[in-house]
MARVO-184214 format. One record per atom (N, C-alpha, C): x, y, z. Coordinates in Angstrom, 1 decimal, always signed. Atoms other than C-alpha are relative to their C-alpha. Layout:
# MARVO-184214
+--------+--------+--------+
:      x :      y :      z :
+--------+--------+--------+
:      X :      Y :      Z :
...
+--------+--------+--------+
# end
This chain:
# MARVO-184214
+--------+--------+--------+
:      x :      y :      z :
+--------+--------+--------+
:   +0.3 :   +1.2 :   -0.5 :
:  +38.2 : +123.1 : +230.5 :
:   +0.8 :   -1.0 :   +0.4 :
:   -1.0 :   +0.9 :   -0.2 :
:  +40.2 : +120.9 : +232.4 :
:   -0.4 :   -1.6 :   -0.2 :
:   +0.3 :   +1.3 :   +0.5 :
:  +40.7 : +117.1 : +231.8 :
:   -1.0 :   -0.8 :   +0.8 :
:   +0.8 :   +0.6 :   -0.9 :
:  +38.8 : +116.0 : +234.8 :
:   -1.3 :   +0.3 :   -0.5 :
:   +1.4 :   -0.3 :   +0.5 :
:  +35.6 : +117.9 : +233.7 :
:   -0.3 :   -0.5 :   -1.4 :
:   +0.4 :   +0.8 :   +1.2 :
:  +35.8 : +116.5 : +230.2 :
:   -0.3 :   -1.3 :   +0.2 :
:   +0.2 :   +1.5 :   -0.2 :
:  +36.0 : +113.1 : +231.4 :
:   -1.3 :   -0.2 :   +0.5 :
:   +1.1 :   -0.1 :   -0.8 :
:  +33.1 : +113.7 : +233.7 :
:   -1.4 :   +0.1 :   -1.0 :
:   +1.0 :   -0.3 :   +0.8 :
:  +31.1 : +115.1 : +230.7 :
:   -0.4 :   -1.1 :   -1.1 :
:   +0.0 :   +0.8 :   +1.0 :
:  +31.9 : +112.6 : +228.3 :
:   -0.4 :   -1.8 :   +0.4 :
:   +0.4 :   +1.5 :   -0.7 :
:  +31.4 : +109.3 : +230.7 :
:   -1.5 :   -0.2 :   -0.3 :
:   +1.4 :   +0.3 :   +0.2 :
:  +27.6 : +109.4 : +230.0 :
:   +0.0 :   -0.4 :   -1.4 :
:   +0.2 :   +0.3 :   +1.4 :
:  +28.0 : +109.4 : +226.3 :
:   +0.9 :   -1.2 :   -0.6 :
:   -0.5 :   +1.3 :   +0.3 :
:  +30.7 : +106.7 : +226.3 :
:   -0.9 :   -1.3 :   +0.4 :
:   +0.9 :   +0.9 :   -0.3 :
:  +28.4 : +104.9 : +228.3 :
:   -1.1 :   -0.7 :   -1.1 :
:   +1.3 :   +0.1 :   +0.8 :
:  +25.5 : +105.1 : +226.0 :
:   +0.4 :   -0.5 :   -1.3 :
:   -0.6 :   +0.5 :   +1.1 :
:  +27.7 : +104.3 : +223.0 :
:   +0.3 :   -1.4 :   +0.3 :
:   -0.1 :   +1.3 :   -0.6 :
:  +28.9 : +101.1 : +224.9 :
:   -1.2 :   -0.8 :   +0.0 :
:   +1.1 :   +0.5 :   -0.3 :
:  +25.4 : +100.2 : +225.6 :
:   -0.8 :   -0.3 :   -1.5 :
:   +0.6 :   +0.0 :   +1.2 :
:  +24.3 : +100.7 : +221.9 :
:   +0.7 :   -1.2 :   -0.9 :
:   -0.9 :   +1.0 :   +0.6 :
:  +27.2 :  +98.6 : +220.6 :
:   -0.3 :   -1.6 :   +0.6 :
:   +0.3 :   +1.2 :   -0.7 :
:  +26.3 :  +95.7 : +223.1 :
:   -1.4 :   -0.4 :   -0.5 :
:   +1.5 :   +0.3 :   +0.7 :
:  +22.7 :  +95.9 : +221.9 :
:   -0.1 :   -0.4 :   -1.4 :
:   -0.3 :   +0.2 :   +1.3 :
:  +23.7 :  +95.7 : +218.4 :
:   +0.7 :   -1.5 :   -0.3 :
:   -0.7 :   +1.3 :   -0.1 :
:  +25.9 :  +92.7 : +219.1 :
:   -0.9 :   -1.1 :   +0.3 :
:   +1.1 :   +1.0 :   -0.7 :
:  +23.2 :  +90.8 : +221.1 :
:   -1.0 :   -0.2 :   -1.1 :
:   +1.2 :   +0.2 :   +1.0 :
:  +20.7 :  +91.4 : +218.3 :
:   +0.6 :   -0.9 :   -1.1 :
:   -0.6 :   +1.0 :   +1.0 :
:  +23.1 :  +89.6 : +215.8 :
:   +0.1 :   -1.2 :   +0.5 :
:   -0.1 :   +1.3 :   -0.6 :
:  +23.4 :  +86.8 : +218.1 :
:   -1.2 :   -0.7 :   +0.4 :
:   +1.4 :   +0.3 :   -0.3 :
:  +19.7 :  +86.3 : +218.7 :
:   -0.4 :   -1.4 :   -0.5 :
:   +0.5 :   +1.3 :   +0.6 :
:  +18.7 :  +82.6 : +218.3 :
:   -1.4 :   -0.1 :   +0.6 :
:   +1.1 :   +0.3 :   -0.5 :
:  +15.3 :  +81.5 : +218.7 :
:   -0.3 :   -1.8 :   -0.1 :
:   +0.4 :   +1.4 :   +0.2 :
:  +13.6 :  +77.9 : +219.3 :
:   -1.4 :   -0.1 :   -0.8 :
:   +1.3 :   -0.1 :   +0.6 :
:  +10.5 :  +79.1 : +217.7 :
:   -0.1 :   -0.2 :   -1.7 :
:   -0.1 :   +0.3 :   +1.5 :
:  +10.4 :  +77.4 : +214.2 :
:   -1.0 :   +0.8 :   -0.5 :
:   +1.2 :   -0.6 :   +0.8 :
:   +7.0 :  +78.6 : +213.2 :
:   +0.2 :   +1.4 :   +0.0 :
:   -0.2 :   -1.7 :   -0.1 :
:   +7.8 :  +82.3 : +214.4 :
:   +1.1 :   +0.4 :   -0.8 :
:   -0.9 :   -0.6 :   +0.9 :
:  +11.0 :  +82.4 : +212.6 :
:   +0.0 :   -0.2 :   -1.5 :
:   +0.5 :   -0.2 :   +1.5 :
:   +9.4 :  +81.3 : +209.3 :
:   -0.6 :   +1.3 :   -0.4 :
:   +0.9 :   -1.1 :   +0.1 :
:   +6.9 :  +84.0 : +209.7 :
:   +0.8 :   +1.2 :   -0.2 :
:   -1.1 :   -1.0 :   +0.2 :
:   +9.8 :  +86.5 : +210.5 :
:   +0.7 :   +0.0 :   -1.2 :
:   -0.5 :   -0.1 :   +1.1 :
:  +11.6 :  +85.5 : +207.7 :
:   -0.8 :   +0.3 :   -1.5 :
:   +0.8 :   -0.2 :   +1.0 :
:   +8.9 :  +85.7 : +205.2 :
:   +0.0 :   +1.6 :   +0.0 :
:   +0.2 :   -1.4 :   +0.0 :
:   +8.2 :  +89.2 : +206.5 :
:   +1.1 :   +0.8 :   -0.4 :
:   -1.2 :   -0.8 :   +0.2 :
:  +11.9 :  +90.3 : +206.5 :
:   +0.8 :   -0.4 :   -1.5 :
:   -0.7 :   +0.3 :   +1.3 :
:  +12.8 :  +88.5 : +203.2 :
:   +1.3 :   -0.7 :   +0.2 :
:   -1.2 :   +0.8 :   -0.5 :
:  +15.5 :  +86.5 : +205.0 :
:   -0.1 :   -1.4 :   -0.1 :
:   +0.0 :   +1.6 :   +0.0 :
:  +16.7 :  +82.8 : +205.0 :
:   +0.0 :   -0.3 :   +1.5 :
:   +0.2 :   +0.6 :   -1.4 :
:  +16.3 :  +80.7 : +208.3 :
:   +1.2 :   -0.9 :   -0.2 :
:   -1.1 :   +1.0 :   -0.4 :
:  +19.2 :  +78.9 : +209.6 :
:   -0.3 :   -1.0 :   +1.1 :
:   +0.1 :   +0.9 :   -1.1 :
:  +18.4 :  +75.8 : +211.6 :
:   +1.2 :   -0.7 :   +0.3 :
:   -1.1 :   +0.7 :   -0.7 :
:  +21.1 :  +74.5 : +213.8 :
:   -0.4 :   -1.1 :   +0.9 :
:   +0.4 :   +1.3 :   -0.6 :
:  +20.5 :  +70.8 : +214.8 :
:   +1.3 :   +0.0 :   +0.8 :
:   -1.1 :   +0.1 :   -0.8 :
:  +22.8 :  +70.6 : +217.8 :
:   -0.1 :   -0.7 :   +1.3 :
:   -0.1 :   +0.4 :   -1.3 :
:  +23.7 :  +68.7 : +220.9 :
:   +1.0 :   +1.0 :   +1.0 :
:   -0.8 :   -1.2 :   -0.5 :
:  +24.8 :  +72.0 : +222.7 :
:   +0.9 :   -0.5 :   +1.4 :
:   -0.8 :   +0.3 :   -1.2 :
:  +25.9 :  +70.4 : +226.2 :
:   +0.8 :   -1.4 :   -0.3 :
:   -0.8 :   +1.3 :   +0.3 :
:  +27.7 :  +67.1 : +224.7 :
:   +0.9 :   -0.1 :   -1.1 :
:   -0.6 :   +0.2 :   +1.1 :
:  +28.6 :  +67.5 : +221.2 :
:   +1.3 :   +0.9 :   -0.4 :
:   -1.2 :   -1.0 :   +0.2 :
:  +32.1 :  +68.8 : +220.7 :
:   +0.1 :   +0.5 :   -1.5 :
:   +0.0 :   -0.4 :   +1.2 :
:  +31.7 :  +69.3 : +217.2 :
:   -0.9 :   +1.3 :   -0.2 :
:   +0.9 :   -1.3 :   +0.0 :
:  +28.7 :  +71.7 : +217.7 :
:   +0.4 :   +0.9 :   +0.8 :
:   -0.6 :   -1.0 :   -0.9 :
:  +30.5 :  +73.5 : +220.5 :
:   +1.0 :   +0.8 :   -1.1 :
:   -1.3 :   -0.6 :   +0.8 :
:  +33.5 :  +74.0 : +217.9 :
:   -0.9 :   +0.8 :   -1.1 :
:   +0.6 :   -0.8 :   +1.0 :
:  +31.0 :  +75.2 : +215.1 :
:   -0.5 :   +1.3 :   +0.8 :
:   +0.7 :   -1.4 :   -0.8 :
:  +29.3 :  +77.8 : +217.8 :
:   +1.4 :   +0.8 :   -0.1 :
:   -1.1 :   -1.0 :   -0.3 :
:  +32.9 :  +79.0 : +218.7 :
:   +0.6 :   +0.5 :   -1.3 :
:   -0.7 :   -0.4 :   +1.2 :
:  +34.5 :  +79.1 : +215.2 :
:   -0.8 :   +0.7 :   -1.0 :
:   +1.0 :   -0.6 :   +1.0 :
:  +31.3 :  +80.2 : +213.1 :
:   -0.9 :   +0.9 :   +0.7 :
:   +1.0 :   -0.6 :   -0.4 :
:  +28.3 :  +81.4 : +215.0 :
:   +0.5 :   +1.1 :   +1.0 :
:   -0.4 :   -0.9 :   -0.9 :
:  +30.3 :  +83.4 : +217.7 :
:   +0.7 :   +1.1 :   -0.5 :
:   -1.1 :   -0.9 :   +0.5 :
:  +32.6 :  +85.3 : +215.4 :
:   -1.0 :   +1.3 :   -0.4 :
:   +0.6 :   -1.3 :   +0.5 :
:  +31.7 :  +89.0 : +214.5 :
:   -0.2 :   +0.0 :   -1.5 :
:   +0.3 :   +0.3 :   +1.4 :
:  +31.8 :  +88.0 : +210.8 :
:   -1.2 :   -0.4 :   -0.4 :
:   +1.3 :   +0.7 :   +0.1 :
:  +28.9 :  +85.6 : +211.0 :
:   -1.0 :   +0.9 :   +0.5 :
:   +1.1 :   -0.6 :   -0.5 :
:  +26.9 :  +87.7 : +213.3 :
:   -0.4 :   +1.1 :   -0.9 :
:   +0.2 :   -1.4 :   +0.8 :
:  +27.2 :  +91.0 : +211.2 :
:   -0.9 :   -0.9 :   -1.7 :
:   +0.9 :   +0.5 :   +1.0 :
:  +26.0 :  +88.5 : +208.1 :
:   -1.1 :   -0.5 :   +0.3 :
:   +1.2 :   +0.6 :   -0.5 :
:  +23.3 :  +86.7 : +210.1 :
:   -1.0 :   +1.2 :   +0.3 :
:   +0.8 :   -1.1 :   -0.2 :
:  +22.0 :  +90.0 : +211.2 :
:   -0.8 :   +0.6 :   -1.1 :
:   +0.3 :   -0.7 :   +1.2 :
:  +21.4 :  +91.2 : +207.7 :
:   -0.9 :   -1.1 :   -0.9 :
:   +0.4 :   +1.0 :   +0.9 :
:  +20.4 :  +87.8 : +206.1 :
:   -0.8 :   -1.2 :   +0.5 :
:   +0.4 :   +1.2 :   -0.6 :
:  +19.4 :  +85.2 : +208.4 :
:   -0.9 :   +0.1 :   +1.4 :
:   +0.7 :   +0.1 :   -1.1 :
:  +16.8 :  +84.4 : +211.2 :
:   +0.5 :   -1.3 :   +0.5 :
:   -0.8 :   +0.9 :   -0.5 :
:  +18.6 :  +82.0 : +213.6 :
:   -0.9 :   -1.1 :   +0.9 :
:   +0.9 :   +1.0 :   -0.8 :
:  +16.8 :  +78.8 : +215.0 :
:   +0.9 :   -1.1 :   +0.6 :
:   -0.7 :   +1.4 :   -0.8 :
:  +18.5 :  +76.4 : +217.6 :
:   -0.9 :   -0.8 :   +0.1 :
:   +0.9 :   +1.4 :   -0.3 :
:  +17.0 :  +73.0 : +217.6 :
:   +1.1 :   -0.9 :   +0.6 :
:   -0.9 :   +0.6 :   -1.0 :
:  +18.7 :  +71.5 : +220.6 :
:   -0.3 :   -1.3 :   +0.4 :
:   +0.1 :   +1.2 :   -0.5 :
:  +19.1 :  +68.0 : +221.6 :
:   +0.9 :   -0.3 :   +1.3 :
:   -0.9 :   +0.1 :   -1.2 :
:  +20.8 :  +68.3 : +225.0 :
:   -0.3 :   -1.3 :   +0.8 :
:   +0.0 :   +1.2 :   -1.0 :
:  +21.5 :  +65.4 : +227.5 :
:   -0.2 :   +0.5 :   +1.5 :
:   +0.1 :   -0.5 :   -1.2 :
:  +21.8 :  +67.6 : +230.6 :
:   -1.0 :   +1.1 :   +0.2 :
:   +0.9 :   -1.2 :   -0.1 :
:  +20.1 :  +70.9 : +230.0 :
:   -1.5 :   -0.4 :   +0.1 :
:   +1.6 :   +0.3 :   +0.1 :
:  +16.3 :  +70.9 : +230.9 :
:   -0.6 :   +0.6 :   -1.3 :
:   +0.6 :   -0.4 :   +1.1 :
:  +14.1 :  +71.4 : +228.0 :
:   -1.4 :   -0.1 :   -0.1 :
:   +1.5 :   +0.3 :   +0.1 :
:  +10.2 :  +71.8 : +227.7 :
:   -0.4 :   -0.9 :   -1.0 :
:   +0.6 :   +1.3 :   +0.8 :
:   +8.2 :  +69.0 : +226.3 :
:   -0.2 :   +0.4 :   -1.5 :
:   +0.2 :   -0.6 :   +1.4 :
:   +7.0 :  +71.4 : +223.5 :
:   +1.2 :   +0.1 :   -0.7 :
:   -1.4 :   -0.2 :   +0.8 :
:  +10.5 :  +72.2 : +222.4 :
:   +0.6 :   -1.3 :   -0.6 :
:   -0.3 :   +1.4 :   +0.5 :
:  +11.4 :  +68.6 : +222.3 :
:   -0.8 :   -0.6 :   -0.8 :
:   +1.1 :   +0.4 :   +0.9 :
:   +8.2 :  +67.6 : +220.4 :
:   +0.5 :   +0.6 :   -1.4 :
:   -0.3 :   -0.9 :   +1.3 :
:   +9.1 :  +70.4 : +217.8 :
:   +1.4 :   -0.5 :   -0.5 :
:   -1.3 :   +0.4 :   +0.5 :
:  +12.9 :  +69.4 : +217.5 :
:   +0.0 :   -1.3 :   -0.6 :
:   +0.0 :   +1.3 :   +0.5 :
:  +12.1 :  +65.8 : +217.2 :
:   -0.5 :   -0.2 :   -1.4 :
:   +0.7 :   -0.1 :   +1.0 :
:   +9.5 :  +66.4 : +214.4 :
:   +0.8 :   +0.7 :   -1.2 :
:   -0.8 :   -0.7 :   +0.8 :
:  +11.9 :  +68.8 : +212.6 :
:   +1.1 :   -1.0 :   -0.3 :
:   -0.9 :   +1.0 :   +0.3 :
:  +14.7 :  +66.3 : +212.9 :
:   -0.5 :   -1.0 :   -1.1 :
:   +0.5 :   +1.0 :   +0.9 :
:  +12.8 :  +63.7 : +211.0 :
:   -0.6 :   +0.8 :   -1.2 :
:   +0.2 :   -0.7 :   +1.0 :
:  +11.4 :  +66.2 : +208.7 :
:   +1.1 :   +0.5 :   -0.9 :
:   -1.2 :   -0.6 :   +0.8 :
:  +14.8 :  +67.5 : +207.5 :
:   +1.1 :   -1.3 :   +0.1 :
:   -1.0 :   +1.3 :   +0.4 :
:  +16.5 :  +63.9 : +207.7 :
:   +1.2 :   +0.2 :   +0.6 :
:   -1.4 :   -0.2 :   -0.7 :
:  +19.1 :  +64.8 : +210.5 :
:   +0.1 :   -1.4 :   +0.7 :
:   -0.4 :   +1.6 :   -0.6 :
:  +20.9 :  +61.7 : +211.4 :
:   +1.3 :   +0.3 :   +1.0 :
:   -1.1 :   -0.2 :   -0.9 :
:  +24.1 :  +63.4 : +213.2 :
:   +0.0 :   +1.6 :   +0.2 :
:   -0.4 :   -1.4 :   -0.3 :
:  +25.3 :  +66.7 : +214.8 :
:   +1.2 :   +0.5 :   +0.0 :
:   +1.2 :   -1.1 :   +0.4 :
:  +25.7 :  +69.4 : +214.0 :
:   -0.5 :   -0.3 :   -1.3 :
:   +0.5 :   -0.1 :   +1.2 :
:  +23.5 :  +69.7 : +211.1 :
:   -0.6 :   +1.2 :   -0.3 :
:   +0.4 :   -1.5 :   +0.1 :
:  +22.9 :  +73.0 : +209.7 :
:   -0.9 :   -0.1 :   -1.5 :
:   +0.9 :   -0.1 :   +0.8 :
:  +20.0 :  +73.6 : +207.4 :
:   -0.6 :   +1.2 :   -0.4 :
:   +0.2 :   -1.4 :   +0.4 :
:  +19.4 :  +76.8 : +205.4 :
:   -1.5 :   -0.2 :   -0.7 :
:   +1.3 :   -0.1 :   +0.8 :
:  +15.7 :  +77.5 : +204.2 :
:   +0.0 :   +1.2 :   -0.6 :
:   +0.8 :   -1.3 :   +0.3 :
:  +14.4 :  +80.3 : +202.0 :
:   -1.2 :   +0.4 :   +0.6 :
:   +1.3 :   -0.4 :   -0.5 :
:  +11.5 :  +82.3 : +203.0 :
:   -1.2 :   -0.8 :   -0.4 :
:   +1.1 :   +0.8 :   +0.8 :
:   +9.5 :  +79.9 : +200.9 :
:   +0.0 :   -1.3 :   +0.8 :
:   -0.2 :   +1.1 :   -0.8 :
:  +10.7 :  +77.2 : +203.5 :
:   +0.7 :   -1.2 :   -0.9 :
:   -0.7 :   +1.0 :   +0.7 :
:  +12.7 :  +75.3 : +200.9 :
:   +1.4 :   +0.2 :   +0.2 :
:   -1.3 :   +0.2 :   -0.4 :
:  +16.0 :  +73.9 : +201.6 :
:   +1.1 :   +0.5 :   -1.1 :
:   -1.0 :   -0.8 :   +0.9 :
:  +18.8 :  +76.2 : +199.9 :
:   +1.5 :   -0.7 :   +0.3 :
:   -1.4 :   +0.5 :   -0.4 :
:  +21.9 :  +74.7 : +201.7 :
:   -0.3 :   -1.0 :   +1.0 :
:   +0.1 :   +0.7 :   -1.4 :
:  +22.5 :  +71.8 : +204.3 :
:   +1.5 :   -0.3 :   -0.1 :
:   -1.4 :   +0.3 :   -0.4 :
:  +25.6 :  +70.9 : +206.0 :
:   +0.0 :   -1.1 :   +1.1 :
:   -0.1 :   +1.2 :   -1.0 :
:  +26.3 :  +67.5 : +207.8 :
:   +1.3 :   +0.2 :   +0.6 :
:   -1.5 :   +0.0 :   -0.6 :
:  +29.0 :  +67.8 : +210.5 :
:   +0.5 :   +1.4 :   +0.0 :
:   -1.0 :   -1.2 :   +0.0 :
:  +31.7 :  +70.3 : +211.4 :
:   +0.7 :   +0.1 :   -1.3 :
:   -0.6 :   -0.2 :   +1.2 :
:  +33.3 :  +71.9 : +208.5 :
:   +1.0 :   +1.2 :   +0.3 :
:   -0.9 :   -0.9 :   +0.0 :
:  +36.7 :  +73.8 : +208.5 :
:   -0.3 :   +1.2 :   -0.7 :
:   -0.1 :   -1.4 :   +0.8 :
:  +37.2 :  +77.5 : +207.2 :
:   -1.0 :   +1.0 :   +0.9 :
:   +0.7 :   -1.3 :   -0.9 :
:  +35.0 :  +79.4 : +209.9 :
:   -1.3 :   +0.6 :   -0.7 :
:   +1.2 :   -0.8 :   +0.6 :
:  +32.2 :  +81.8 : +209.0 :
:   +0.2 :   +0.3 :   -1.5 :
:   -0.1 :   -0.4 :   +1.4 :
:  +33.8 :  +82.8 : +205.6 :
:   -0.5 :   -1.3 :   -0.9 :
:   +0.4 :   +1.4 :   +0.9 :
:  +33.4 :  +79.0 : +204.3 :
:   -1.7 :   -0.2 :   +0.1 :
:   +1.5 :   +0.3 :   -0.2 :
:  +29.8 :  +78.8 : +205.6 :
:   -0.7 :   +1.2 :   -0.7 :
:   +0.7 :   -0.9 :   +0.8 :
:  +28.8 :  +82.2 : +204.2 :
:   +0.1 :   +0.0 :   -1.6 :
:   -0.2 :   +0.4 :   +1.7 :
:  +30.5 :  +81.2 : +200.7 :
:   -1.2 :   -0.7 :   -0.5 :
:   +1.1 :   +1.0 :   +0.5 :
:  +28.1 :  +78.5 : +200.4 :
:   -1.3 :   +0.6 :   -0.3 :
:   +1.4 :   -0.5 :   -0.3 :
:  +25.2 :  +80.7 : +201.1 :
:   +0.1 :   +1.2 :   -1.2 :
:   +0.0 :   -1.1 :   +0.7 :
:  +26.2 :  +83.6 : +198.8 :
:   +0.5 :   -0.2 :   -1.4 :
:   -0.5 :   +0.5 :   +1.6 :
:  +28.0 :  +81.8 : +195.6 :
:   -0.9 :   -0.9 :   -0.6 :
:   +0.8 :   +1.0 :   +0.5 :
:  +26.0 :  +80.2 : +193.2 :
:   +0.5 :   -1.2 :   -0.1 :
:   -0.6 :   +1.4 :   +0.0 :
:  +26.4 :  +76.5 : +193.2 :
:   +0.3 :   -0.5 :   -1.5 :
:   -0.6 :   +0.4 :   +1.3 :
:  +28.1 :  +75.0 : +190.1 :
:   -0.6 :   -1.3 :   -0.6 :
+--------+--------+--------+
# end
């Protein structure tokens, strides 16, 4: 079998593998705006819920947290196994439906959010297990360490 024939035969296989890898990465990065749905899913899957209170289109510290933590392969791998991700956005320019605005405002009040970014991690029972006000150095490892190491 010549090299051109092998390339031709392997091309569909390589494409399928690439699609599967992309789908897996996309799943790990899935964020929802549906708080109630996230809680139900967390209970069903025995996962924690990460609430990301953000000003996605204006808050530089939120954008930095996205880039240095949430967009990393390390965080995505951890989140896929352990977290349901909920983005509670307070944009200035991006359009947002009223129901989401109302939900986010109520949750902001419920969790005492006073600045962005604020990260709140809930257990499947909806109890706060970790919260973080503002940007923190250390990338995904620092964030994950807070969730996996017992507090002293």
